DSSP file (Angstrom, degrees, kcal/mol; ACC not computed):
  #  RESIDUE AA STRUCTURE BP1 BP2  ACC     N-H-->O    O-->H-N    N-H-->O    O-->H-N    TCO  KAPPA ALPHA  PHI   PSI    X-CA   Y-CA   Z-CA
    1    1 A D     >        0   0    0      0, 0.0     4,-0.9     0, 0.0     3,-0.4   0.000 360.0 360.0 360.0  20.5  -10.8   -1.0    1.9
    2    2 A E  T >4  +     0   0    0      1,-0.2     3,-0.7     2,-0.2     4,-0.5   0.868 360.0  60.6 -61.5 -38.2  -13.2   -0.1    4.8
    3    3 A E  G >4 S+     0   0    0      1,-0.2     3,-1.2     2,-0.2     4,-0.3   0.852  99.3  57.8 -56.8 -38.3  -10.7    2.6    6.0
    4    4 A L  G >4 S+     0   0    0     -3,-0.4     3,-1.3     1,-0.3    -1,-0.2   0.848  98.0  58.7 -65.4 -36.0  -11.1    4.4    2.7
    5    5 A S  G << S+     0   0    0     -4,-0.9    -1,-0.3    -3,-0.7    -2,-0.2   0.622  95.6  65.1 -75.6 -11.2  -14.9    4.8    3.0
    6    6 A K  G <  S+     0   0    0     -3,-1.2    -1,-0.3    -4,-0.5    -2,-0.2   0.558  82.3 100.3 -83.9  -5.5  -14.5    6.7    6.3
    7    7 A L  S <  S-     0   0    0     -3,-1.3    32,-0.1    -4,-0.3    -3,-0.0  -0.413  84.4 -94.7 -81.8 155.8  -12.8    9.6    4.7
    8    8 A P        -     0   0    0      0, 0.0    -1,-0.1     0, 0.0    -2,-0.0  -0.241  31.1-121.0 -63.2 154.0  -14.5   12.9    3.7
    9    9 A S  S    S+     0   0    0      2,-0.0     2,-0.4    -4,-0.0    -2,-0.0   0.682  92.4  70.3 -74.0 -17.2  -15.7   13.2    0.1
   10   10 A S  S    S-     0   0    0     83,-0.0     2,-0.1     1,-0.0    81,-0.0  -0.829  76.0-137.3-105.1 145.9  -13.6   16.2   -0.6
   11   11 A G        -     0   0    0     -2,-0.4    82,-0.2     1,-0.1    81,-0.1  -0.253   3.9-138.9 -90.1 179.8   -9.8   16.2   -1.0
   12   12 A N  S    S+     0   0    0     80,-2.3    81,-0.2     1,-0.3    -1,-0.1   0.828  77.9  24.6-104.5 -47.0   -7.2   18.6    0.3
   13   13 A V  E     -A   92   0A   0     79,-2.0    79,-3.7    81,-0.0     2,-0.6  -0.976  64.4-136.9-134.1 119.9   -4.6   19.1   -2.4
   14   14 A P  E     -A   91   0A   0      0, 0.0    77,-0.3     0, 0.0    79,-0.0  -0.689  19.7-173.5 -74.1 118.1   -4.8   18.8   -6.2
   15   15 A I  E     -     0   0A   0     75,-2.3     2,-0.4    -2,-0.6    76,-0.2   0.834  22.7-149.2 -81.3 -35.6   -1.6   17.0   -7.2
   16   16 A G  E     -A   90   0A   0     74,-1.4    74,-2.2     2,-0.0     2,-0.3  -0.839  35.7 -36.4 103.9-140.3   -2.0   17.3  -10.9
   17   17 A Q        -     0   0    0     -2,-0.4    72,-0.1    72,-0.2     2,-0.1  -0.818  61.7 -91.7-123.7 160.5   -0.7   14.8  -13.4
   18   18 A A        -     0   0    0     -2,-0.3     2,-0.3     6,-0.1    -1,-0.0  -0.381  43.9-133.8 -66.9 147.9    2.4   12.5  -13.8
   19   19 A W    >   -     0   0    0     -2,-0.1     3,-1.9     4,-0.0    -1,-0.1  -0.776  45.8 -46.8-106.4 152.0    5.3   14.0  -15.7
   20   20 A L  T 3  S+     0   0    0     -2,-0.3    -2,-0.1     1,-0.3     0, 0.0   0.048 128.0  15.0  40.6-106.8    7.5   12.6  -18.4
   21   21 A N  T 3  S+     0   0    0     25,-0.1    27,-1.0     2,-0.0    26,-0.9   0.061 111.7  89.6 -88.3  22.0    8.8    9.1  -17.4
   22   22 A A  E <   -B   46   0A   0     -3,-1.9     2,-0.4    24,-0.2    24,-0.3  -0.877  52.9-163.4-122.2 154.1    6.3    8.6  -14.7
   23   23 A R  E     -B   45   0A   0     22,-2.9    22,-3.1    -2,-0.3     2,-0.4  -1.000  12.6-142.1-135.4 137.5    2.8    7.1  -14.4
   24   24 A F  E     -B   44   0A   0     -2,-0.4     2,-0.4    20,-0.2    20,-0.2  -0.785  17.5-177.2 -95.7 138.8    0.2    7.5  -11.6
   25   25 A Y  E     -B   43   0A   0     18,-2.5    18,-3.0    -2,-0.4     2,-0.5  -0.997  13.6-158.1-129.2 138.9   -2.0    4.7  -10.6
   26   26 A I  E     +B   42   0A   0     -2,-0.4     8,-2.1    16,-0.2     2,-0.3  -0.974  30.3 167.0-117.5 120.1   -4.7    4.8   -8.0
   27   27 A V  E     -BC  41  33A   0     14,-2.3    14,-2.9    -2,-0.5     2,-0.1  -0.782  34.6-115.7-132.8 163.4   -5.5    1.3   -6.7
   28   28 A D    >   -     0   0    0      4,-2.4     3,-1.8    -2,-0.3    -1,-0.1  -0.188  57.2 -78.7 -84.6-171.5   -7.2   -0.6   -4.0
   29   29 A S  T 3  S+     0   0    0      1,-0.3    11,-0.0     2,-0.1    -1,-0.0   0.667 133.3  52.8 -69.2 -15.5   -5.4   -2.8   -1.5
   30   30 A Q  T 3  S-     0   0    0      2,-0.1    -1,-0.3     3,-0.0     0, 0.0   0.253 120.6-106.7-100.0  10.8   -5.1   -5.6   -4.1
   31   31 A L  S <  S+     0   0    0     -3,-1.8    -2,-0.1     1,-0.3    -5,-0.0   0.724  73.4 143.1  73.4  22.0   -3.5   -3.2   -6.6
   32   32 A N        -     0   0    0      1,-0.1    -4,-2.4    36,-0.0    -1,-0.3  -0.778  57.8-105.7 -90.6 139.5   -6.7   -3.1   -8.8
   33   33 A P  B     -C   27   0A   0      0, 0.0    -6,-0.3     0, 0.0    -1,-0.1  -0.336  31.9-140.4 -65.7 145.2   -7.5    0.3  -10.3
   34   34 A V        -     0   0    0     -8,-2.1    -8,-0.2     4,-0.1     3,-0.1  -0.750  22.4-103.4-102.2 154.1  -10.3    2.3   -8.8
   35   35 A P    >   -     0   0    0      0, 0.0     3,-2.2     0, 0.0    49,-0.4  -0.228  53.0 -69.9 -71.4 163.9  -12.8    4.3  -10.7
   36   36 A I  T 3  S+     0   0    0      1,-0.3    49,-0.2    47,-0.1     3,-0.1  -0.278 122.0  16.9 -52.2 133.9  -12.8    8.1  -11.0
   37   37 A G  T 3  S+     0   0    0     47,-1.9     2,-0.4     1,-0.3    -1,-0.3   0.281  96.6 118.7  86.3 -10.2  -13.7    9.8   -7.8
   38   38 A V    <   -     0   0    0     -3,-2.2    46,-0.4   -12,-0.1    -1,-0.3  -0.744  66.9-116.1 -94.0 138.3  -13.1    6.7   -5.6
   39   39 A L        +     0   0    0     -2,-0.4     2,-0.3    44,-0.1    44,-0.2  -0.442  50.0 139.8 -72.7 140.7  -10.4    6.8   -2.9
   40   40 A G  E     - D   0  82A   0     42,-2.3    42,-2.6    -2,-0.1     2,-0.4  -0.918  54.0 -66.2-159.1-175.3   -7.3    4.5   -3.2
   41   41 A E  E     -BD  27  81A   0    -14,-2.9   -14,-2.3    -2,-0.3     2,-0.4  -0.714  44.7-128.2 -85.2 131.8   -3.6    4.3   -2.8
   42   42 A L  E     -BD  26  80A   0     38,-2.8    36,-1.7    -2,-0.4    37,-0.5  -0.694  31.1-177.1 -77.7 128.7   -1.5    6.5   -5.1
   43   43 A C  E     -BD  25  77A   0    -18,-3.0   -18,-2.5    -2,-0.4     2,-0.5  -0.924  13.1-148.6-123.5 149.4    1.2    4.4   -6.7
   44   44 A I  E     +BD  24  76A   0     32,-2.0    32,-2.8    -2,-0.3     2,-0.3  -0.979  18.4 174.1-124.7 128.8    3.9    5.7   -9.1
   45   45 A G  E     +BD  23  75A   0    -22,-3.1   -22,-2.9    -2,-0.5     2,-0.2  -0.763  26.1  84.1-122.2 171.1    5.4    3.7  -11.9
   46   46 A G  E >  S-B   22   0A   0     28,-0.6     3,-1.4   -24,-0.3    28,-0.2  -0.623  86.1 -56.8 126.3 175.6    7.8    4.5  -14.7
   47   47 A A  T 3  S+     0   0    0    -26,-0.9    -1,-0.1     1,-0.3   -25,-0.1   0.760 124.3  60.5 -61.9 -28.2   11.6    4.8  -15.4
   48   48 A G  T 3  S+     0   0    0    -27,-1.0    -1,-0.3    -3,-0.2     2,-0.2   0.503  75.1 115.0 -85.7  -1.0   12.2    7.3  -12.7
   49   49 A V    <   -     0   0    0     -3,-1.4    25,-0.1   -28,-0.2    -3,-0.1  -0.509  68.9-119.3 -72.8 133.0   11.0    4.9   -9.8
   50   50 A A        -     0   0    0     -2,-0.2     3,-0.1     1,-0.1    -1,-0.1  -0.119  13.2-120.5 -62.7 163.4   13.9    4.0   -7.4
   51   51 A R  S    S-     0   0    0      1,-0.3     2,-0.3    23,-0.0    -1,-0.1   0.700  71.8 -77.9 -79.8 -20.5   15.1    0.5   -6.9
   52   52 A G        -     0   0    0     11,-0.1     2,-0.4    24,-0.0    -1,-0.3  -0.967  62.8 -39.0 154.5-168.3   14.3    0.7   -3.2
   53   53 A Y    >   -     0   0    0      3,-0.4     3,-1.5    -2,-0.3     2,-0.2  -0.737  61.4-107.1 -91.7 136.4   15.4    2.0    0.2
   54   54 A L  T 3  S-     0   0    0     -2,-0.4    -1,-0.1     1,-0.3    -2,-0.0  -0.435  97.9  -9.1 -62.5 127.7   19.1    1.8    1.1
   55   55 A N  T 3  S+     0   0    0     -2,-0.2    -1,-0.3     1,-0.1     2,-0.1   0.730 110.7 104.6  55.1  27.2   19.8   -0.9    3.7
   56   56 A R    <>  +     0   0    0     -3,-1.5     4,-2.4     1,-0.1    -3,-0.4  -0.581  33.1 160.2-134.1  69.7   16.0   -1.5    4.2
   57   57 A A  H  > S+     0   0    0      1,-0.2     4,-2.3     2,-0.2     5,-0.2   0.876  76.3  53.6 -61.5 -37.8   15.2   -4.7    2.4
   58   58 A D  H  > S+     0   0    0      1,-0.2     4,-1.3     2,-0.2    -1,-0.2   0.926 112.8  41.7 -65.3 -44.4   12.0   -5.2    4.4
   59   59 A L  H  > S+     0   0    0      1,-0.2     4,-2.5     2,-0.2     5,-0.3   0.849 112.3  55.4 -70.9 -33.1   10.6   -1.8    3.5
   60   60 A T  H  X S+     0   0    0     -4,-2.4     4,-2.7     1,-0.2    -2,-0.2   0.916 107.4  49.8 -62.2 -43.7   11.8   -2.1   -0.1
   61   61 A A  H  < S+     0   0    0     -4,-2.3    -1,-0.2     1,-0.2    -2,-0.2   0.838 114.5  45.9 -63.9 -33.4    9.8   -5.3   -0.4
   62   62 A E  H  < S+     0   0    0     -4,-1.3    -2,-0.2    -5,-0.2    -1,-0.2   0.890 123.8  29.4 -77.6 -40.5    6.7   -3.7    1.0
   63   63 A K  H  < S+     0   0    0     -4,-2.5    14,-3.3     1,-0.2     2,-0.7   0.729 112.8  59.0 -97.7 -24.3    6.8   -0.4   -1.0
   64   64 A F  E  < S+E   76   0A   0     -4,-2.7     2,-0.3    -5,-0.3    12,-0.2  -0.896  71.0 163.6-109.4 105.2    8.5   -1.4   -4.3
   65   65 A V  E     -E   75   0A   0     10,-2.5    10,-3.0    -2,-0.7     2,-0.2  -0.729  46.1 -82.8-118.7 164.5    6.4   -4.1   -6.0
   66   66 A A  E     -E   74   0A   0     -2,-0.3     8,-0.2     8,-0.2    -1,-0.1  -0.480  48.3-117.1 -65.6 134.8    6.2   -5.5   -9.5
   67   67 A N        -     0   0    0      6,-3.2     3,-0.4     3,-0.3     6,-0.3  -0.666  19.4-157.7 -76.8 116.5    3.9   -3.4  -11.6
   68   68 A P  S    S+     0   0    0      0, 0.0    -1,-0.2     0, 0.0    -2,-0.0   0.605  91.2  48.5 -72.6  -8.5    0.9   -5.6  -12.6
   69   69 A Y  S    S+     0   0    0      1,-0.3    -2,-0.0     4,-0.1    -3,-0.0   0.668 114.7  38.5-104.1 -23.0    0.3   -3.3  -15.6
   70   70 A V  S >  S-     0   0    0     -3,-0.4     3,-1.9     3,-0.2    -3,-0.3  -0.905  86.3-129.7-131.0 105.5    3.8   -3.0  -17.2
   71   71 A P  T 3  S+     0   0    0      0, 0.0     3,-0.1     0, 0.0    -5,-0.0  -0.226  90.4  15.6 -56.4 138.1    5.9   -6.2  -17.1
   72   72 A G  T 3  S+     0   0    0      1,-0.3     2,-0.3    -5,-0.1    -6,-0.0   0.420 102.0 112.7  82.2  -0.7    9.4   -5.7  -15.7
   73   73 A E    <   -     0   0    0     -3,-1.9    -6,-3.2    -6,-0.3    -1,-0.3  -0.780  61.6-127.5-107.6 150.3    8.6   -2.4  -14.1
   74   74 A R  E     - E   0  66A   0     -2,-0.3   -28,-0.6   -28,-0.2     2,-0.4  -0.641  13.5-152.3 -91.2 150.4    8.5   -1.4  -10.4
   75   75 A L  E     -DE  45  65A   0    -10,-3.0   -10,-2.5    -2,-0.3     2,-0.6  -0.993   9.2-143.5-122.7 126.5    5.6    0.3   -8.8
   76   76 A Y  E     -DE  44  64A   0    -32,-2.8   -32,-2.0    -2,-0.4     2,-0.9  -0.824   6.9-147.3 -93.0 119.6    6.1    2.5   -5.7
   77   77 A R  E     -D   43   0A   0    -14,-3.3   -34,-0.2    -2,-0.6   -35,-0.0  -0.764  14.2-170.7 -85.3 105.0    3.3    2.3   -3.2
   78   78 A T  E     -     0   0A   0    -36,-1.7    -1,-0.2    -2,-0.9   -35,-0.1   0.765  28.0-131.5 -73.2 -26.3    3.3    5.8   -1.7
   79   79 A G  E     +     0   0A   0    -37,-0.5    17,-2.5     1,-0.3    18,-0.4   0.541  64.7 131.7  81.2   5.3    0.9    5.2    1.2
   80   80 A D  E     -DF  42  95A   0    -38,-0.5   -38,-2.8    15,-0.2     2,-0.4  -0.759  55.9-134.0 -91.8 137.4   -0.9    8.4    0.1
   81   81 A L  E     +DF  41  94A   0     13,-3.4    12,-3.0    -2,-0.4    13,-1.3  -0.756  42.3 148.4 -87.0 134.9   -4.7    8.4   -0.3
   82   82 A A  E     -DF  40  92A   0    -42,-2.6   -42,-2.3    -2,-0.4     2,-0.3  -0.930  30.5-148.1-153.3 175.3   -5.9   10.0   -3.5
   83   83 A R  E     - F   0  91A   0      8,-1.4     8,-2.7    -2,-0.3     2,-0.3  -0.987  25.7-109.1-149.2 153.4   -8.6    9.9   -6.2
   84   84 A W  E     - F   0  90A   0    -46,-0.4   -47,-1.9   -49,-0.4     6,-0.2  -0.609  31.7-143.5 -75.6 140.0   -8.8   10.6   -9.9
   85   85 A M    >   -     0   0    0      4,-2.9     3,-2.6    -2,-0.3   -49,-0.0  -0.760  26.5-107.7 -98.5 155.4  -10.7   13.7  -10.8
   86   86 A P  T 3  S+     0   0    0      0, 0.0    -1,-0.1     0, 0.0   -50,-0.1   0.766 118.9  58.6 -52.1 -27.5  -12.9   13.8  -13.9
   87   87 A D  T 3  S-     0   0    0      2,-0.1     3,-0.1     1,-0.0    -3,-0.0   0.365 122.4-103.2 -86.5   5.4  -10.4   16.0  -15.7
   88   88 A G  S <  S+     0   0    0     -3,-2.6     2,-0.1     1,-0.3    -1,-0.0   0.389  83.0 123.6  90.4  -4.8   -7.6   13.4  -15.3
   89   89 A H        -     0   0    0    -72,-0.1    -4,-2.9    -5,-0.0     2,-0.4  -0.463  61.0-117.8 -84.9 164.0   -5.8   15.2  -12.4
   90   90 A V  E     -AF  16  84A   0    -74,-2.2   -75,-2.3    -6,-0.2   -74,-1.4  -0.840  16.4-153.1-105.2 137.5   -5.1   13.5   -9.0
   91   91 A D  E     -AF  14  83A   0     -8,-2.7    -8,-1.4    -2,-0.4     2,-0.4  -0.958  14.5-140.9-110.5 115.4   -6.6   14.9   -5.8
   92   92 A F  E     +AF  13  82A   0    -79,-3.7   -80,-2.3    -2,-0.6   -79,-2.0  -0.632  22.8 176.1 -79.9 131.0   -4.5   14.1   -2.7
   93   93 A I  E     -     0   0A   0    -12,-3.0     2,-0.3     1,-0.4   -11,-0.2   0.802  47.0 -83.2-104.0 -40.1   -6.6   13.2    0.3
   94   94 A G  E     - F   0  81A   0    -13,-1.3   -13,-3.4   -81,-0.1    -1,-0.4  -0.985  56.7 -44.3 164.1-162.5   -4.1   12.3    3.1
   95   95 A R  E     - F   0  80A   0     -2,-0.3   -15,-0.2   -15,-0.2   -16,-0.1  -0.701  26.9-148.0-100.4 153.5   -2.0    9.5    4.4
   96   96 A M  S    S+     0   0    0    -17,-2.5     2,-0.2    -2,-0.3   -16,-0.1   0.530  87.4  33.1 -89.7 -10.9   -3.1    5.8    4.9
   97   97 A D  S    S-     0   0    0    -18,-0.4    -2,-0.2     2,-0.1    11,-0.0  -0.480 103.7 -82.5-128.0-163.7   -0.8    5.5    7.9
   98   98 A D  S    S+     0   0    0     -2,-0.2    11,-1.6     2,-0.0     2,-0.3   0.053  76.9 133.0 -95.4  25.7    0.6    7.7   10.7
   99   99 A Q  E     -G  108   0B   0      9,-0.2     2,-0.3   -20,-0.1     9,-0.2  -0.582  31.4-178.8 -79.1 137.1    3.3    9.3    8.6
  100  100 A V  E     -G  107   0B   0      7,-2.8     7,-3.2    -2,-0.3     2,-0.5  -0.899  23.6-129.6-129.7 161.2    3.6   13.0    8.9
  101  101 A K  E     +G  106   0B   0     -2,-0.3     2,-0.5     5,-0.2     5,-0.2  -0.962  25.1 179.4-114.8 124.9    6.0   15.5    7.2
  102  102 A I  E >  S-G  105   0B   0      3,-2.7     3,-2.3    -2,-0.5    36,-0.1  -0.981  71.9 -22.2-129.1 121.9    7.8   18.0    9.4
  103  103 A R  T 3  S-     0   0    0     -2,-0.5    -1,-0.1     1,-0.3     3,-0.1   0.868 129.9 -48.1  46.4  42.0   10.2   20.6    7.9
  104  104 A G  T 3  S+     0   0    0      1,-0.2     2,-0.4     0, 0.0    -1,-0.3   0.324 114.6 115.8  89.7  -8.8   10.6   18.3    4.8
  105  105 A F  E <   -G  102   0B   0     -3,-2.3    -3,-2.7     2,-0.0     2,-0.5  -0.832  61.7-135.4-102.1 132.1   11.2   15.1    6.7
  106  106 A R  E     -G  101   0B   0     -2,-0.4     2,-0.5    -5,-0.2    -5,-0.2  -0.721  27.9-171.3 -81.7 124.8    8.8   12.2    6.6
  107  107 A I  E     -G  100   0B   0     -7,-3.2    -7,-2.8    -2,-0.5     2,-0.8  -0.976  21.7-145.6-125.9 127.1    8.3   10.8   10.1
  108  108 A E  E  >  -G   99   0B   0     -2,-0.5     4,-1.6    -9,-0.2     3,-0.4  -0.829  10.7-158.3 -90.2 113.1    6.5    7.6   11.1
  109  109 A L  H  > S+     0   0    0    -11,-1.6     4,-2.3    -2,-0.8    -1,-0.2   0.853  90.7  56.4 -61.6 -34.8    4.8    8.5   14.4
  110  110 A G  H  > S+     0   0    0      1,-0.2     4,-2.5     2,-0.2    -1,-0.2   0.884 104.4  52.9 -65.5 -37.9    4.6    4.8   15.3
  111  111 A E  H  > S+     0   0    0     -3,-0.4     4,-1.8     2,-0.2    -1,-0.2   0.892 108.8  48.5 -65.4 -39.8    8.3    4.4   14.9
  112  112 A V  H  X S+     0   0    0     -4,-1.6     4,-2.3     2,-0.2    -2,-0.2   0.922 112.2  50.3 -66.2 -43.6    9.0    7.3   17.3
  113  113 A E  H  X S+     0   0    0     -4,-2.3     4,-1.9     1,-0.2    -2,-0.2   0.914 108.9  52.0 -60.4 -42.6    6.6    5.8   19.8
  114  114 A A  H  < S+     0   0    0     -4,-2.5     4,-0.4     1,-0.2    -1,-0.2   0.874 109.2  48.8 -60.4 -39.9    8.3    2.4   19.5
  115  115 A Q  H >< S+     0   0    0     -4,-1.8     3,-1.0     1,-0.2     4,-0.3   0.857 108.7  53.8 -70.8 -36.7   11.7    4.0   20.2
  116  116 A L  H >< S+     0   0    0     -4,-2.3     3,-1.8     1,-0.2     6,-0.2   0.901 102.3  59.4 -63.5 -37.1   10.3    5.9   23.3
  117  117 A L  T 3< S+     0   0    0     -4,-1.9    -1,-0.2     1,-0.3    -2,-0.2   0.633  94.7  63.8 -69.8 -12.0    9.0    2.7   24.7
  118  118 A T  T <  S+     0   0    0     -3,-1.0     2,-0.4    -4,-0.4    -1,-0.3   0.576  80.7 101.1 -83.6  -9.6   12.5    1.2   24.7
  119  119 A V  S X  S-     0   0    0     -3,-1.8     3,-2.2    -4,-0.3    35,-0.0  -0.647  86.4-108.2 -80.3 127.8   13.6    3.8   27.3
  120  120 A A  T 3  S+     0   0    0     -2,-0.4     3,-0.1     1,-0.3    -1,-0.1  -0.263 103.7  22.8 -55.3 130.7   13.7    2.5   30.8
  121  121 A G  T 3  S+     0   0    0      1,-0.3    25,-3.2    -4,-0.1     2,-0.6   0.187  91.1 114.7  97.5 -15.9   10.9    3.9   32.9
  122  122 A I  E <   +H  145   0C   0     -3,-2.2    -1,-0.3    23,-0.2    23,-0.2  -0.790  30.7 168.9 -91.7 124.5    8.5    4.7   29.9
  123  123 A E  E     +     0   0C   0     21,-3.3     2,-0.3    -2,-0.6    22,-0.2   0.762  66.6  18.5-101.7 -34.9    5.4    2.6   30.1
  124  124 A K  E     -H  144   0C   0     20,-1.4    20,-2.2    -8,-0.1     2,-0.3  -0.980  62.9-176.5-137.7 149.6    3.2    4.4   27.5
  125  125 A A  E     -H  143   0C   0     -2,-0.3     2,-0.4    18,-0.2    18,-0.2  -0.986   7.3-177.8-149.7 136.8    3.9    6.8   24.6
  126  126 A I  E     -H  142   0C   0     16,-2.8    16,-3.2    -2,-0.3     2,-0.4  -0.992  10.5-166.5-129.2 139.7    1.9    8.7   22.1
  127  127 A V  E     +H  141   0C   0     -2,-0.4     2,-0.3    14,-0.2    14,-0.2  -0.982  12.5 166.8-129.3 138.7    3.4   10.9   19.5
  128  128 A T  E     -H  140   0C   0     12,-2.7    12,-2.9    -2,-0.4     2,-0.6  -0.926  39.6-108.6-141.9 165.2    1.6   13.5   17.3
  129  129 A A  E     -H  139   0C   0     -2,-0.3     2,-0.5    10,-0.2    10,-0.2  -0.919  34.6-156.3 -97.5 118.1    2.4   16.4   14.9
  130  130 A W  E     -H  138   0C   0      8,-3.2     8,-2.3    -2,-0.6     2,-0.5  -0.841   2.5-150.9 -99.1 125.4    1.4   19.6   16.7
  131  131 A E  E     -H  137   0C   0     -2,-0.5     6,-0.2     6,-0.2     2,-0.0  -0.849  11.7-151.8-100.5 127.0    0.6   22.5   14.4
  132  132 A N    >   -     0   0    0      4,-2.8     3,-2.0    -2,-0.5    -1,-0.0  -0.215  37.4 -86.6 -86.5-178.8    1.3   26.0   15.8
  133  133 A E  T 3  S+     0   0    0      1,-0.3    -1,-0.1     2,-0.1    -2,-0.0   0.713 127.6  55.9 -61.8 -22.0   -0.5   29.2   14.9
  134  134 A D  T 3  S-     0   0    0      2,-0.1    -1,-0.3     1,-0.0     3,-0.1   0.413 118.2-110.3 -89.9   3.0    1.9   29.9   11.9
  135  135 A G  S <  S+     0   0    0     -3,-2.0     2,-0.2     1,-0.3    -2,-0.1   0.505  75.2 136.0  81.1   5.0    0.9   26.4   10.4
  136  136 A D        -     0   0    0    -34,-0.0    -4,-2.8   -33,-0.0     2,-0.3  -0.603  48.4-134.1 -83.7 149.7    4.4   25.0   11.1
  137  137 A K  E     -H  131   0C   0     -6,-0.2     2,-0.3    -2,-0.2    -6,-0.2  -0.815  20.0-174.2-106.6 144.5    4.4   21.4   12.6
  138  138 A D  E     -H  130   0C   0     -8,-2.3    -8,-3.2    -2,-0.3     2,-0.4  -0.966  31.4-110.4-130.0 149.3    6.5   20.2   15.5
  139  139 A L  E     -H  129   0C   0     -2,-0.3     2,-0.4   -10,-0.2   -10,-0.2  -0.673  36.4-170.6 -79.7 131.6    6.8   16.6   16.9
  140  140 A C  E     -H  128   0C   0    -12,-2.9   -12,-2.7    -2,-0.4     2,-0.4  -0.988   4.1-166.3-129.3 129.2    5.1   16.3   20.2
  141  141 A A  E     -H  127   0C   0     -2,-0.4     2,-0.4   -14,-0.2   -14,-0.2  -0.926   5.4-165.1-117.7 138.1    5.4   13.2   22.5
  142  142 A Y  E     -H  126   0C   0    -16,-3.2   -16,-2.8    -2,-0.4     2,-0.3  -0.988  18.0-178.4-119.1 128.3    3.3   12.4   25.6
  143  143 A V  E     -H  125   0C   0     -2,-0.4     2,-0.5   -18,-0.2   -18,-0.2  -0.920  26.7-145.5-127.9 154.5    4.6    9.6   27.9
  144  144 A V  E     -H  124   0C   0    -20,-2.2   -21,-3.3    -2,-0.3   -20,-1.4  -0.984  28.1-166.5-113.5 118.8    3.6    7.9   31.0
  145  145 A A  E     -H  122   0C   0     -2,-0.5   -23,-0.2   -23,-0.2   -24,-0.1  -0.823  27.0-157.8-112.5 145.1    6.6    7.1   33.1
  146  146 A S  S    S+     0   0    0    -25,-3.2     2,-0.3    -2,-0.4   -24,-0.1   0.482  85.7  22.2 -96.4  -4.5    7.0    4.8   36.1
  147  147 A E  S    S-     0   0    0    -26,-0.6     2,-0.1   -27,-0.1    -1,-0.0  -0.947 101.9 -70.8-150.5 169.3   10.0    6.7   37.3
  148  148 A A        -     0   0    0     -2,-0.3     2,-0.3    -3,-0.1    -2,-0.1  -0.413  50.3-144.7 -67.5 141.4   11.7   10.0   36.9
  149  149 A L        -     0   0    0     -2,-0.1     2,-1.2    -4,-0.1   -28,-0.1  -0.820  15.8-124.5-110.3 147.5   13.1   10.6   33.5
  150  150 A N     >  -     0   0    0     -2,-0.3     4,-2.4     1,-0.2     3,-0.2  -0.771  31.9-170.0 -87.1  94.2   16.3   12.5   32.5
  151  151 A L  T  4 S+     0   0    0     -2,-1.2    -1,-0.2     1,-0.2    -3,-0.0   0.875  79.6  51.6 -64.2 -40.7   14.6   14.9   30.0
  152  152 A P  T  4 S+     0   0    0      0, 0.0    -1,-0.2     0, 0.0    -2,-0.1   0.907 114.7  44.9 -61.9 -36.9   17.7   16.4   28.5
  153  153 A E  T  4        0   0    0      1,-0.2    -2,-0.2    -3,-0.2    -4,-0.0   0.863 360.0 360.0 -71.0 -36.6   19.0   12.9   27.8
  154  154 A L     <        0   0    0     -4,-2.4    -1,-0.2   -35,-0.0    -3,-0.1   0.496 360.0 360.0 -65.9 360.0   15.6   11.7   26.5
């Protein structure tokens, strides 16, 4: 949990509380609950949690785990960093990985980089979310190529 201690003490977005058939848990890397004000991973439990990802058994096994607090229930590991506030609300801090949201789509920057590296001639690739003056985000890739690339095809 060393990565968690590097984050700023103030959060970005108050999420609020879980609704109806859902429960929020904020846990450490071993799924142990963390105290109020301490950063951890936001997990969601309850009847509304999906069974997993379609055709992605590997990702399902990673993100949908047995709920250690409610036998027979699944827990969804969101990958979001959050903390409990003293009033019982949840404060969203950010992501634990390189996932970004662009125009409503969740994008793993590392997956885009890996795909770029499969293109003949690309030796290095870095992908980031670039925010323009209006606050909108675009996907931006920087590559080092050993030969000329067909940019329209890329």
